[in-house]
Each structure stands twice: as C-alpha cells, then as structure tokens.
C-alpha positions as CSV (number, residue, x, y, z in Angstrom):
1,M,84.2,41.8,120.3
2,T,81.9,43.8,122.5
3,N,78.1,43.6,122.3
4,K,77.6,47.2,123.6
5,L,76.6,49.9,121.1
6,I,76.5,53.5,122.1
7,Y,74.7,56.3,120.3
8,T,75.2,60.0,120.9
9,F,73.0,63.0,120.1
10,H,72.9,66.6,121.3
11,Q,70.8,69.4,119.9
12,N,73.6,72.0,120.4
13,I,75.8,70.1,118.0
14,T,73.1,69.2,115.5
15,K,72.0,72.8,114.9
16,E,75.4,73.9,113.9
17,F,75.6,71.7,110.8
18,Y,73.8,71.6,107.5
19,K,72.5,75.1,108.1
20,N,71.0,75.1,104.6
21,V,68.4,72.6,105.9
22,D,65.4,73.9,107.9
23,F,66.1,73.1,111.6
24,N,62.8,71.3,112.2
25,T,63.3,69.1,109.1
26,K,66.9,68.4,110.2
27,F,65.9,67.7,113.8
28,L,63.0,65.4,112.9
29,T,65.1,63.6,110.3
30,Y,67.8,62.9,112.9
31,I,65.3,61.6,115.5
32,H,63.5,59.4,113.1
33,S,66.7,57.8,111.8
34,Y,68.1,57.3,115.3
35,R,64.9,55.6,116.4
36,I,65.1,53.1,113.5
37,S,68.8,52.5,113.9
38,I,68.4,51.8,117.6
39,D,65.4,49.6,117.1
40,N,67.3,47.6,114.5
41,A,70.3,47.1,116.8
42,I,68.1,46.0,119.7
43,K,66.3,43.4,117.5
44,L,69.8,42.1,116.5
45,G,70.6,41.4,120.1
46,Y,72.8,44.4,120.9
47,D,72.9,46.1,124.3
48,C,72.4,49.7,123.4
49,E,72.8,53.0,125.2
50,L,72.2,56.6,124.2
51,Y,73.9,59.7,125.5
52,C,71.8,62.8,124.8
53,D,70.7,66.2,126.1
54,A,67.9,66.3,128.6
55,D,65.4,67.9,126.2
56,T,65.8,65.0,123.7
57,K,65.4,62.2,126.2
58,Q,61.6,62.0,126.0
59,L,61.8,61.3,122.2
60,F,63.5,57.9,122.9
61,S,62.0,57.0,126.3
62,D,59.7,54.3,124.8
63,L,62.6,52.4,123.3
64,D,64.3,49.5,125.2
65,I,67.5,51.5,125.7
66,K,69.4,53.0,128.6
67,I,69.5,56.7,128.3
68,N,72.3,58.8,129.8
69,I,71.9,62.5,130.2
70,I,74.9,64.6,129.2
71,D,75.6,66.6,132.3
72,T,77.7,69.4,130.8
73,D,77.4,72.0,128.1
74,I,78.4,70.5,124.7
75,N,79.4,72.9,122.0
76,G,81.9,73.0,119.2
77,L,82.5,70.2,116.7
78,F,80.4,67.2,115.8
79,D,82.4,64.5,117.5
80,N,82.6,66.3,120.9
81,V,79.7,64.2,122.1
82,K,81.6,61.0,121.2
83,S,84.6,62.4,123.1
84,Y,82.4,63.1,126.1
85,V,81.5,59.4,126.2
86,Y,85.1,58.4,126.3
87,T,85.6,60.6,129.3
88,K,82.8,58.8,131.2
89,R,83.5,55.1,130.5
90,D,86.2,52.6,130.8
91,D,84.4,49.6,129.4
92,D,84.4,48.1,125.9
93,F,81.8,49.6,123.4
94,I,81.3,50.6,119.8
95,L,80.2,54.1,119.0
96,I,77.6,54.1,116.2
97,D,76.1,57.0,114.3
98,G,72.3,57.3,114.3
99,D,72.1,57.4,110.5
100,L,73.7,54.0,110.2
101,F,71.2,51.1,110.0
102,L,72.4,47.6,110.9
103,M,70.5,44.9,108.9
104,K,72.7,42.1,110.3
105,R,75.1,41.7,113.2
106,L,78.5,43.0,112.6
107,P,81.3,40.5,112.0
108,E,83.5,39.4,114.9
109,I,86.9,41.1,114.1
110,E,89.8,42.0,116.4
111,G,92.0,45.0,116.1
112,D,93.4,48.0,118.1
113,V,90.9,50.3,116.3
114,L,87.8,49.2,114.4
115,I,86.2,51.7,112.1
116,E,83.3,51.7,109.6
117,K,85.5,52.1,106.5
118,H,88.4,53.8,104.8
119,E,87.6,56.6,102.4
120,P,89.8,58.0,99.5
121,I,88.5,61.5,99.9
122,Y,91.5,63.5,101.0
123,N,91.4,66.0,98.1
124,I,87.6,66.5,98.4
125,I,87.2,66.9,102.2
126,Y,90.6,67.4,103.9
127,K,93.2,69.0,101.7
128,D,92.5,72.6,102.4
129,T,92.0,72.2,106.2
130,V,95.1,70.0,106.6
131,E,97.3,72.4,104.6
132,Y,96.1,75.3,106.7
133,L,96.8,73.4,110.0
134,N,100.3,72.6,108.7
135,K,100.7,76.3,108.0
136,I,99.9,77.3,111.6
137,N,102.2,74.5,112.9
138,V,99.5,72.4,114.6
139,N,102.2,69.8,115.4
140,K,103.1,72.1,118.3
141,V,100.0,70.8,120.1
142,V,99.5,67.4,118.4
143,K,102.8,65.5,118.3
144,E,101.3,62.7,116.2
145,W,100.5,65.2,113.4
146,V,102.5,64.7,110.2
147,G,100.0,66.5,107.8
148,N,100.8,64.6,104.6
149,P,98.1,63.8,102.0
150,R,96.5,60.5,102.7
151,E,95.3,57.9,100.2
152,N,92.6,56.9,102.7
153,I,91.0,58.5,105.8
154,V,89.1,56.6,108.4
155,N,85.3,57.0,108.6
156,T,84.0,56.7,112.2
157,G,80.4,55.9,111.6
158,L,81.3,52.9,113.6
159,L,84.2,53.3,116.0
160,Y,85.9,50.9,118.5
161,I,89.1,51.8,120.3
162,K,90.5,48.9,122.4
163,N,93.1,50.6,124.5
164,K,92.2,53.1,127.1
165,E,95.4,55.0,126.7
166,I,94.7,55.5,123.0
167,K,91.2,56.6,123.9
168,D,92.6,59.2,126.3
169,I,95.2,60.4,123.8
170,Y,92.6,60.7,121.0
171,V,90.2,62.8,123.2
172,K,93.0,65.0,124.5
173,R,94.2,65.7,121.0
174,C,90.7,66.4,119.7
175,F,90.2,69.1,122.3
176,D,93.8,70.5,122.0
177,L,93.4,70.7,118.2
178,Q,90.0,72.4,118.5
179,K,91.3,75.0,120.9
180,Y,94.3,75.7,118.6
181,I,91.9,76.2,115.7
182,I,89.6,78.5,117.7
183,D,92.6,80.6,118.7
184,N,93.9,80.8,115.1
185,Y,90.8,80.6,113.0
186,D,87.1,81.7,113.5
187,D,85.2,79.1,111.4
188,R,85.9,76.0,113.5
189,F,83.0,74.1,112.0
190,K,84.9,73.7,108.7
191,Y,87.3,71.5,110.6
192,H,85.0,69.0,112.3
193,A,86.0,66.0,110.0
194,T,89.7,66.9,110.2
195,C,89.6,67.2,114.0
196,A,88.1,63.7,114.2
197,Q,88.7,61.4,111.3
198,Y,92.0,62.8,109.9
199,L,93.3,63.2,113.4
200,L,92.5,59.6,114.3
201,S,94.2,58.4,111.0
202,E,97.3,60.2,112.2
203,I,97.2,58.7,115.6
204,I,96.7,55.2,114.2
205,D,99.8,55.5,112.1
206,Y,101.9,57.2,114.8
207,Y,101.3,54.4,117.3
208,D,101.4,51.7,114.6
209,L,97.9,50.4,115.6
210,K,96.1,47.6,113.9
211,C,93.1,49.2,112.2
212,L,90.4,47.2,110.5
213,D,87.1,48.4,108.9
214,F,83.7,46.7,109.2
215,K,82.8,47.5,105.5
216,N,85.5,45.2,104.1
217,Q,84.8,42.5,106.7
218,S,81.0,42.5,106.2
219,N,78.5,41.3,103.7
220,S,77.3,44.0,101.3
221,N,73.9,44.2,103.0
222,T,75.1,44.2,106.6
223,Y,74.3,47.9,107.1
224,Y,73.4,51.1,105.3
225,H,74.9,54.5,106.2
226,L,73.3,57.7,105.0
227,V,76.4,59.8,105.2
228,G,76.4,63.6,105.2
229,S,73.5,65.4,103.7
230,D,72.2,62.2,102.0
231,K,69.9,61.6,105.0
232,F,68.0,64.8,104.1
233,K,67.4,63.6,100.6
234,D,66.0,60.2,101.6
235,L,63.4,60.9,104.3
236,D,61.6,57.5,103.9
237,F,63.7,55.6,106.5
238,T,61.1,52.9,106.7
239,R,63.0,51.0,104.0
240,Y,65.8,50.5,106.5
241,N,63.5,49.0,109.2
242,L,64.6,45.5,110.2
243,K,61.6,43.3,109.6
244,E,63.0,40.3,111.4
245,R,66.1,39.3,113.3
246,T,68.9,38.2,110.9
247,V,72.5,37.0,111.4
248,I,75.5,36.8,109.2
C-alpha cells in the first residue's frame, strides 16, 4: 500500500459549509486541525503533500510537506478539491481529511477502493436527496446510479482508489452530477455528501469493486476523526497531538 498521503484545502469551499459557525472560528479551526493531522502523519513516516489555495500556503510553509497550489478556481461542493487532485496525478496516494488524526500507521490492506469506514446513515443524511435525484432521472447522466436505499454508505475521510479508470469515472460522474443538480435545483450544497460518498458507493457496486475500510482493519486507537460539526465543539486539538512515533 502507498506511503503517500494527500491533504486538500481551499477557502472557497470551506466558507460555503457550516454557515452557522463564525468564519474566523471555522477557518482557524480547520487550519489548526490540519496542522496537527499533517504533523502526526509526518512523524509516523508518511510522505505528505497538501493541495491548497495560494492565500493559505503560508499557514503551512513551516511544515515538512510539499505544497501544491491549486491553479484554477474551485467552487461548488466539498469534494471538488479532491476531484481536482485526481485530475492532476496518476500515482498511488491516499486522500486524507484534515480533521482526521493518525495516532498509528494505517494497516497494510489491499483492495480496489479503500475508505475510512461504512456508515449506516442513509435515512439521516441521504434519503431526501437520493429520492429527489431519482425523481429528476439522474441516471440519465450517471449510468451507475440505481438510487435504492443503502444499509451502509462509504465515508471518504480516507480514500484510496487503485485503478485510474475508476478514478476518472468517479471524477467525471461527480462533475456531471453536480451540473445536473445545478440545472435542476438551486441549493447544490445540500447534495455535497450525495455527490461524493453515495455516488462512490453506487460506482463500487456497479463495477463490483473490492472495497475495504480502514476502521474495521485498524486498532481502535489508530486514528480519530472529528466528523462534521464535531470539530467546532472540540477546539482543544492538542489532545490529538502525536507525542512520539508509534506503530501497529
């Protein structure tokens, strides 16, 4: 399994989410969590890179990490920055969220797609958006789309896709789906999880890909992920600092 971890961050995307949180609080929370996550990963021996906007670069310049400036306007849904990385690289790498803190190295597992975990949250997060997309016949632009309720949806806090063809399909479907939503519905931000994690779940099934998750293959204290708005409730990220290098 690859030793390359790639982080992504763009202010244009960040400001569109969690609008009930003051922007300065939100921005500083993200930067602080990213810095700790990156520092932990480096101490564990990972080769890390960051893709970010030019204005954010200086906030990470003191870390031992290669920084790539995103050279195009990034707008729209949260995972568009991740899709951007797939259009720029052909090598093996794991995408990692900046609010996920590695405390040990990830286990060596092999599969067509590796994700953080499977989540039984269809009725909570996805039901309304999937049903609407079924109603407007989104399978016209996403042939892999079935649109049935799912017992589990992939969480892409960690994401590795082995096959370049599948990467290309995933990216194309992400953008095709977004355009279709924008043409048919104004509030596209409501669909960011559906356009990424539910969509990837559909693609995995359609192409019969072997999908494994790191959570079930890892020890319980291998990593911590402050998902969603949890990160704004727990601002003391120092508890996730890696004090010394550890291995599984």
